[in-house]
C-alpha positions as CSV (number, residue, x, y, z in Angstrom):
1,W,-196.4,77.2,59.7
2,Q,-196.0,80.5,61.2
3,R,-194.2,78.8,64.5
4,Y,-192.0,76.8,61.9
5,R,-190.9,79.8,60.0
6,A,-190.0,81.7,63.4
7,K,-187.6,78.6,63.9
8,M,-186.1,78.3,61.0
9,E,-182.9,80.0,58.9
10,K,-184.4,82.8,56.1
11,P,-183.6,80.8,53.0
12,Q,-181.5,82.8,50.1
13,A,-184.0,81.6,47.9
14,I,-187.3,79.1,47.4
15,V,-187.8,76.9,45.0
16,V,-191.2,75.5,44.5
17,V,-192.8,72.5,42.6
18,S,-196.7,72.6,42.6
19,A,-199.3,70.5,42.0
20,H,-201.6,73.0,40.4
21,H,-199.0,73.8,37.4
22,A,-198.1,71.5,34.6
23,S,-195.4,72.5,31.7
24,D,-197.1,73.2,28.7
25,S,-194.8,70.6,26.6
26,N,-192.4,67.8,26.9
27,V,-190.2,70.3,28.7
28,I,-189.1,70.8,32.6
29,A,-190.5,74.3,32.6
30,V,-188.2,76.6,35.2
31,N,-189.7,79.6,35.7
32,A,-186.9,83.0,35.1
33,A,-189.5,85.8,35.7
34,E,-188.0,89.0,37.5
35,R,-191.3,89.3,39.4
36,W,-194.3,87.7,39.6
37,Q,-198.0,87.6,41.6
38,A,-200.6,85.4,42.8
39,F,-203.1,84.0,40.1
40,H,-206.4,82.7,41.7
41,D,-207.0,79.8,40.0
42,F,-210.0,78.5,41.7
43,R,-213.5,79.1,41.6
44,G,-216.8,79.3,43.6
45,F,-215.0,79.6,47.1
46,Q,-215.5,82.6,49.5
47,A,-215.0,85.9,48.3
48,E,-211.7,86.4,51.0
49,L,-210.0,84.3,48.9
50,Y,-209.6,85.9,45.7
51,R,-208.9,89.7,47.9
52,I,-205.5,87.7,48.7
53,E,-202.5,89.6,47.1
54,Y,-199.3,88.1,47.0
55,S,-196.0,88.7,44.7
56,A,-192.4,88.3,45.2
57,Q,-189.1,88.8,43.5
58,G,-188.0,85.9,41.0
59,S,-184.6,85.0,40.3
60,P,-182.8,84.9,36.4
61,Q,-179.6,83.5,37.5
62,L,-180.8,81.1,40.0
63,A,-183.2,79.8,37.3
64,A,-180.9,79.7,34.8
65,R,-178.7,77.4,37.1
66,I,-181.2,74.8,37.5
67,T,-181.9,74.5,33.9
68,Q,-177.8,74.2,33.8
69,L,-178.1,71.4,36.9
70,L,-181.4,69.5,35.4
71,G,-179.7,69.6,32.2
72,A,-176.0,68.0,33.5
73,S,-178.1,65.6,35.3
74,R,-178.7,63.4,32.2
75,G,-183.0,63.2,33.0
76,K,-184.9,62.4,29.8
77,I,-187.4,65.2,30.2
78,P,-185.7,68.8,28.5
79,V,-185.0,71.6,30.2
80,S,-185.9,74.9,29.2
81,L,-186.4,78.3,30.7
82,S,-189.8,80.2,31.1
83,R,-191.1,83.6,32.5
84,R,-194.3,83.2,34.1
85,E,-195.9,86.3,36.0
86,L,-198.9,84.3,37.5
87,I,-198.1,82.1,39.9
88,D,-200.8,79.2,40.7
89,H,-202.3,79.0,44.5
90,G,-200.0,76.1,45.2
91,V,-197.4,78.5,45.5
92,W,-198.9,81.5,46.9
93,V,-200.5,80.1,49.5
94,P,-197.6,78.3,52.0
95,L,-195.6,81.5,50.9
96,I,-198.2,83.6,52.8
97,H,-197.5,81.9,55.9
98,L,-193.4,80.7,55.5
99,A,-192.3,84.1,53.5
100,P,-194.8,86.8,54.7
101,E,-192.5,89.9,54.3
102,R,-192.1,88.8,50.3
103,D,-188.2,89.6,50.8
104,I,-187.1,86.2,49.4
105,P,-186.4,85.3,46.0
106,V,-188.6,82.5,44.7
107,V,-188.9,79.8,41.4
108,T,-191.1,77.6,40.1
109,I,-190.6,74.1,38.2
110,A,-193.4,72.6,36.5
111,L,-192.6,69.1,34.8
112,P,-195.1,68.4,31.9
113,A,-198.6,66.6,32.9
114,D,-197.4,62.6,31.9
115,A,-194.0,63.1,34.4
116,T,-193.7,60.1,36.5
117,P,-193.2,59.8,40.4
118,R,-189.4,59.3,39.5
119,D,-189.4,62.2,37.4
120,F,-190.3,64.0,40.1
121,L,-187.9,62.2,42.1
122,A,-184.8,62.7,39.7
123,T,-185.5,66.3,39.6
124,G,-185.4,66.9,43.5
125,H,-182.1,65.4,43.4
126,A,-180.4,66.9,40.9
127,L,-181.0,70.1,43.2
128,R,-180.8,68.5,46.3
129,E,-176.8,70.2,46.8
130,L,-178.7,73.7,46.2
131,R,-179.9,72.9,50.0
132,K,-176.3,73.1,51.3
133,E,-176.2,77.0,50.0
134,G,-179.6,78.0,51.9
135,I,-182.1,77.2,49.2
136,L,-185.2,76.1,50.2
137,L,-186.7,73.3,48.3
138,M,-190.4,72.5,48.5
139,G,-193.3,70.4,47.1
140,S,-196.3,71.8,47.6
141,G,-199.4,68.9,47.0
142,G,-201.3,66.9,49.4
143,A,-200.6,64.0,51.2
144,T,-204.4,63.2,49.9
145,H,-206.5,64.6,47.5
146,N,-209.8,63.7,46.3
147,L,-212.5,66.2,46.0
148,G,-215.3,64.0,45.3
149,L,-214.9,62.3,49.1
150,M,-215.4,65.7,50.5
151,E,-218.1,66.8,52.8
152,W,-218.6,70.3,53.0
153,H,-220.1,70.7,55.9
154,H,-217.8,68.4,57.9
155,K,-214.6,71.0,57.9
156,H,-213.6,69.2,61.1
157,G,-215.2,65.6,61.1
158,E,-212.9,62.3,61.4
159,P,-211.2,61.3,58.9
160,L,-212.9,58.9,56.4
161,P,-210.9,55.2,57.1
162,E,-209.2,55.2,53.7
163,V,-207.6,58.8,54.2
164,A,-206.5,57.9,57.7
165,A,-205.0,54.6,56.8
166,F,-203.2,56.0,53.6
167,E,-201.6,59.1,55.6
168,K,-200.8,56.4,58.5
169,W,-198.7,54.7,56.2
170,L,-197.2,57.6,54.4
171,L,-196.1,59.0,57.4
172,E,-194.5,55.5,58.2
173,R,-192.7,55.0,54.9
174,L,-191.2,58.8,55.3
175,S,-189.9,58.1,59.0
176,K,-188.1,54.8,57.1
177,R,-187.0,56.8,54.2
178,D,-188.5,54.3,52.4
179,V,-188.7,55.6,48.8
180,E,-189.1,53.2,46.8
181,A,-192.2,51.9,48.8
182,I,-193.8,55.6,48.1
183,I,-192.8,55.9,44.3
184,Q,-194.5,52.3,44.1
185,A,-197.7,53.4,45.9
186,P,-200.0,53.8,43.0
187,D,-199.7,50.2,42.4
188,T,-199.2,48.3,45.4
189,E,-201.6,50.5,48.2
190,P,-205.0,49.8,48.0
191,E,-206.2,53.2,49.3
192,F,-204.1,54.7,46.7
193,P,-207.1,54.9,43.9
194,H,-209.3,56.6,46.4
195,V,-207.1,59.2,47.9
196,H,-205.5,59.9,44.3
197,P,-207.7,59.5,41.4
198,T,-205.0,61.6,39.8
199,L,-200.9,61.9,40.8
200,E,-200.1,65.3,40.5
201,H,-201.2,66.1,44.1
202,F,-198.9,63.0,44.9
203,N,-196.0,63.9,42.9
204,P,-194.7,66.8,44.8
205,L,-193.7,64.6,47.3
206,L,-191.3,63.1,45.5
207,F,-189.5,66.3,44.4
208,T,-189.0,66.8,48.3
209,A,-187.8,63.3,49.0
210,G,-185.2,63.2,46.1
211,A,-183.8,66.5,47.9
212,A,-183.0,64.9,50.7
213,L,-179.7,64.7,52.2
214,E,-177.8,62.4,53.8
215,N,-178.5,63.4,57.6
216,D,-181.5,64.9,57.2
217,R,-184.4,64.1,59.9
218,L,-187.9,63.9,59.4
219,K,-189.7,66.8,61.0
220,I,-193.8,66.9,61.0
221,V,-194.8,70.6,60.5
222,H,-198.5,69.7,60.5
223,R,-201.2,67.3,61.1
224,G,-205.0,67.5,60.3
225,V,-207.5,66.2,58.1
226,E,-210.5,68.6,56.6
227,Y,-213.7,67.9,55.2
228,R,-212.7,64.2,56.1
229,A,-211.2,63.8,52.6
230,L,-207.9,66.3,52.8
231,S,-205.0,65.6,54.2
232,M,-202.9,68.4,55.5
233,M,-200.3,67.0,56.5
234,A,-196.8,69.2,56.0
235,F,-193.0,67.8,56.9
236,A,-189.8,69.2,56.2
237,L,-186.5,67.6,55.9
238,E,-183.6,68.9,58.0
239,Q,-180.0,68.7,58.8
240,S,-179.4,66.7,62.0
């Protein structure tokens, strides 16, 4: 991430959809807080993680504009503003590396817990024009995410066969811009129930895919599987 940041143009703002936060009601909640800080929303990990602090400015103006764009898109989910000042680790962990100076405004978007992959796709599509203004749209989830498969004593062990197969399939679909196949993966891919027992870590990928522009090229930022089960694959869609 640090190498990638060194080569990228500094964003005017960052908009994040995280796997670790769903809205409390049946709305898309756009965070209009003026400033926020890290929330350590996990248990049982090393003490060092709980000492990490991260805070950043928000952008009520951008949040209001996002609300207007989503409302004008005629999506089926209502949109509202929130003022959430504690932000989950799906946001601040990547931002530690992507925006370490903490001088880039950040707005988060939370969809309802029952939102579908197509809802996430539509949300990204409604906001994709923001990319032309230098605003980075980021989906924070996981290419595979089944904690029950993790082997804690094999952090750098060989990936489980179903994990390796699904990651390979996903990379092939991304390279071919086959978004429809990715949307249908929960119903069509035999490995899917094993690597994604629930959808929350899969859905942010569709937010990113929905924000694609015509001349984008796929850039693999990182590949690697930890604890044999968690694909840490990260990618970017860049204008050629």
